KOLVEXMAR-277278 format. One record per residue: x, y, z of N, C-alpha, C in turn; residue number from 1; residue in three letters. Coordinates in steps of 0.001 Angstrom, whole numbers. Example, Ala and Ser with C-alpha at 12.3 -4.5 7.8 and 13.67 -1.06 7.14 Angstrom:
BEGIN
+---------+---------+---------+---------+---------+---------+---------+---------+---------+-----+------+
!      nx !      ny !      nz !     cax !     cay !     caz !      cx !      cy !      cz !  nr ! rest !
+---------+---------+---------+---------+---------+---------+---------+---------+---------+-----+------+
!   13190 !   -5690 !    7800 !   12300 !   -4500 !    7800 !   13200 !   -3300 !    7800 !   1 !  ALA !
!   12850 !   -2250 !    7080 !   13670 !   -1060 !    7140 !   12900 !      30 !    7870 !   2 !  SER !
+---------+---------+---------+---------+---------+---------+---------+---------+---------+-----+------+
// end
This chain:
BEGIN
+---------+---------+---------+---------+---------+---------+---------+---------+---------+-----+------+
!      nx !      ny !      nz !     cax !     cay !     caz !      cx !      cy !      cz !  nr ! rest !
+---------+---------+---------+---------+---------+---------+---------+---------+---------+-----+------+
!    4975 !   10049 !  -12463 !    4308 !    9308 !  -12830 !    2730 !    9359 !  -13038 !   1 !  MET !
!    2140 !    8959 !  -13935 !     715 !    9395 !  -13942 !     120 !    7572 !  -14188 !   2 !  LYS !
!   -1356 !    7964 !  -13278 !   -2049 !    6577 !  -13154 !   -3479 !    6997 !  -13394 !   3 !  LEU !
!   -4189 !    6081 !  -13929 !   -5572 !    6391 !  -14409 !   -6194 !    6091 !  -13106 !   4 !  SER !
!   -5892 !    5777 !  -11997 !   -6347 !    5381 !  -10414 !   -6695 !    6744 !   -9795 !   5 !  ALA !
!   -7477 !    6926 !   -9352 !   -7889 !    8054 !   -8592 !   -7453 !    8193 !   -7065 !   6 !  ARG !
!   -7800 !    7112 !   -6442 !   -7620 !    6731 !   -5279 !   -6061 !    7026 !   -5226 !   7 !  ASN !
!   -5264 !    7857 !   -4959 !   -3949 !    7649 !   -4603 !   -3789 !    8535 !   -3381 !   8 !  GLN !
!   -3326 !    7584 !   -1970 !   -2960 !    8222 !   -1075 !   -1686 !    7909 !    -328 !   9 !  LEU !
!   -1449 !    9244 !    -275 !     283 !    9766 !    -187 !     369 !    9240 !    1461 !  10 !  LYS !
!    1426 !    8174 !    1965 !    1718 !    7859 !    3323 !    3448 !    7592 !    3446 !  11 !  GLY !
!    3336 !    6930 !    4510 !    5127 !    6311 !    5064 !    4678 !    4981 !    5379 !  12 !  LYS !
!    5403 !    4410 !    4795 !    5867 !    2550 !    5579 !    6363 !    2656 !    6907 !  13 !  VAL !
!    5155 !    1955 !    7447 !    5351 !    1919 !    8797 !    5859 !     420 !    9149 !  14 !  SER !
!    5848 !    -675 !    8142 !    6459 !   -1875 !    8450 !    5949 !   -3040 !    7077 !  15 !  CYS !
!    7277 !   -3374 !    7133 !    7469 !   -4271 !    6068 !    7654 !   -5901 !    6366 !  16 !  VAL !
!    6738 !   -6509 !    6475 !    6607 !   -8169 !    6844 !    6942 !   -9233 !    5427 !  17 !  LYS !
!    8231 !   -9500 !    5328 !    8515 !  -10193 !    3927 !    8233 !  -11611 !    4004 !  18 !  GLU !
!    7619 !  -12204 !    3322 !    7278 !  -13668 !    3251 !    8059 !  -14029 !    1970 !  19 !  GLY !
!    8045 !  -15590 !    1769 !    8655 !  -16107 !     978 !    7812 !  -15770 !    -755 !  20 !  PRO !
!    6632 !  -15646 !    -766 !    6146 !  -14981 !   -1673 !    5366 !  -13826 !   -1677 !  21 !  ILE !
!    4787 !  -13682 !    -297 !    3986 !  -12324 !    -488 !    4995 !  -11876 !     402 !  22 !  SER !
!    4393 !  -10107 !     476 !    4867 !   -9271 !    1469 !    3944 !   -8351 !    2150 !  23 !  THR !
!    3856 !   -8232 !    3212 !    2924 !   -7434 !    3729 !    3297 !   -6215 !    4101 !  24 !  GLU !
!    2700 !   -4990 !    3645 !    3373 !   -3576 !    3612 !    2119 !   -2865 !    4202 !  25 !  VAL !
!    2586 !   -2078 !    5292 !    1643 !   -1405 !    6291 !    2152 !      -8 !    6223 !  26 !  ILE !
!     980 !     937 !    5741 !    1402 !    2364 !    4902 !     838 !    3333 !    6258 !  27 !  ILE !
!    1305 !    4235 !    6677 !     554 !    5187 !    7471 !     377 !    6656 !    6977 !  28 !  ASP !
!   -1189 !    6725 !    6890 !   -1649 !    7457 !    6016 !   -2545 !    8702 !    7119 !  29 !  ILE !
!   -1476 !    9525 !    7840 !   -2724 !   10677 !    8778 !   -2828 !    9725 !    9791 !  30 !  ASN !
!   -2420 !    8756 !   10635 !   -3034 !    7841 !   11270 !   -3749 !    6946 !   11116 !  31 !  GLY !
!   -4158 !    6616 !    9906 !   -4665 !    5454 !    9706 !   -4138 !    4663 !    8597 !  32 !  THR !
!   -4045 !    3192 !    9268 !   -3131 !    2260 !    8556 !   -3574 !    1901 !    7460 !  33 !  ARG !
!   -3298 !    1282 !    6127 !   -3630 !     738 !    5247 !   -2426 !    -544 !    4828 !  34 !  VAL !
!   -3061 !   -1676 !    4784 !   -2474 !   -2633 !    4539 !   -2460 !   -3440 !    2923 !  35 !  THR !
!   -1176 !   -3733 !    2526 !   -1228 !   -4301 !    1366 !    -562 !   -5149 !    1314 !  36 !  SER !
!    -706 !   -6387 !     265 !    -195 !   -7331 !     256 !     383 !   -7692 !   -1161 !  37 !  SER !
!    1553 !   -7752 !   -1203 !    2256 !   -7690 !   -2708 !    3235 !   -8578 !   -2661 !  38 !  ILE !
!    3612 !   -9462 !   -3980 !    4618 !   -9939 !   -4262 !    6016 !   -9600 !   -3849 !  39 !  THR !
!    6701 !  -10499 !   -2837 !    7932 !  -10115 !   -2471 !    9108 !   -9696 !   -3500 !  40 !  THR !
!    8921 !  -10281 !   -5166 !    9488 !   -9733 !   -5994 !    9485 !   -8105 !   -6130 !  41 !  THR !
!    8034 !   -7712 !   -6241 !    7869 !   -6480 !   -6046 !    8399 !   -5628 !   -5102 !  42 !  SER !
!    8441 !   -6051 !   -3866 !    8484 !   -5329 !   -2638 !   10473 !   -5190 !   -2521 !  43 !  ALA !
!   10877 !   -6374 !   -3191 !   12416 !   -6197 !   -3630 !   12619 !   -4931 !   -4556 !  44 !  LYS !
!   12084 !   -5021 !   -5559 !   12415 !   -4327 !   -6839 !   11948 !   -2602 !   -6423 !  45 !  ASN !
!   10957 !   -2730 !   -5429 !   10743 !   -1132 !   -5110 !   11834 !    -629 !   -3791 !  46 !  LEU !
!   12495 !   -1877 !   -3093 !   13490 !   -1471 !   -2330 !   12820 !    -775 !    -915 !  47 !  ASN !
!   11639 !   -1311 !    -635 !   10903 !    -414 !     575 !   11395 !    -753 !    1555 !  48 !  LEU !
!   11498 !     298 !    2342 !   11760 !     480 !    3723 !   11041 !    1372 !    4578 !  49 !  GLN !
!   10864 !     624 !    6159 !   10305 !    2157 !    6939 !   10827 !    2685 !    6878 !  50 !  VAL !
!    9478 !    4093 !    6758 !   10229 !    5515 !    6755 !    9975 !    6015 !    5210 !  51 !  GLY !
!   10133 !    4998 !    4236 !    9679 !    5472 !    2859 !    8376 !    5903 !    2691 !  52 !  ASP !
!    8492 !    7455 !    1703 !    7098 !    7830 !    1294 !    6851 !    7415 !     631 !  53 !  GLU !
!    5495 !    6859 !     151 !    4935 !    5604 !    -990 !    3331 !    6161 !    -907 !  54 !  VAL !
!    3052 !    5672 !   -2144 !    1248 !    5893 !   -2304 !     609 !    4978 !   -2571 !  55 !  TYR !
!    -214 !    4414 !   -1310 !   -1403 !    3380 !   -1558 !   -2225 !    3667 !   -2803 !  56 !  ALA !
!   -2480 !    3174 !   -3486 !   -2798 !    3188 !   -5045 !   -4133 !    2126 !   -5099 !  57 !  VAL !
!   -5563 !    2553 !   -5474 !   -6548 !    1741 !   -4631 !   -7567 !    1453 !   -6000 !  58 !  ILE !
!   -7314 !     496 !   -7022 !   -8276 !     671 !   -8077 !   -9096 !    -673 !   -7925 !  59 !  LYS !
!  -10224 !    -304 !   -8124 !  -11361 !   -1406 !   -7666 !  -12462 !   -1236 !   -8701 !  60 !  ALA !
!  -13194 !   -2512 !   -9140 !  -14030 !   -2182 !  -10161 !  -15511 !   -1728 !   -9113 !  61 !  SER !
!  -15779 !   -1961 !   -7967 !  -16731 !   -1721 !   -7069 !  -16096 !   -1498 !   -5682 !  62 !  SER !
!  -16845 !    -320 !   -5036 !  -16717 !     -28 !   -3944 !  -17834 !    -265 !   -3051 !  63 !  VAL !
!  -18147 !    -909 !   -2181 !  -19052 !    -781 !    -996 !  -19153 !      64 !      13 !  64 !  MET !
!  -20112 !     587 !     509 !  -20650 !    1873 !    1402 !  -21640 !    1144 !    2205 !  65 !  VAL !
!  -21829 !     839 !    3503 !  -22438 !     449 !    4385 !  -22526 !    1477 !    5594 !  66 !  ALA !
!  -23845 !    1783 !    6241 !  -24050 !    2761 !    7225 !  -25242 !    1914 !    8268 !  67 !  LYS !
!  -25079 !    2274 !    9641 !  -25947 !    1376 !   10467 !  -26876 !    2318 !   10525 !  68 !  ASP !
+---------+---------+---------+---------+---------+---------+---------+---------+---------+-----+------+
// end
């Protein structure tokens, strides 16, 4: 699979919290947790299970950086 998004972070699913409309998926990426909210239909189509290797694909029109 090829994507135009450059921010592709490989990790493992650590939690799947299914709701009636949206599902929260937590991905562990080398000890850092990334949380994604996707449709429950998409989660079911992907058959997401804890322990699955997945990619968090991040595509945004802007990314802000802050520093103290």
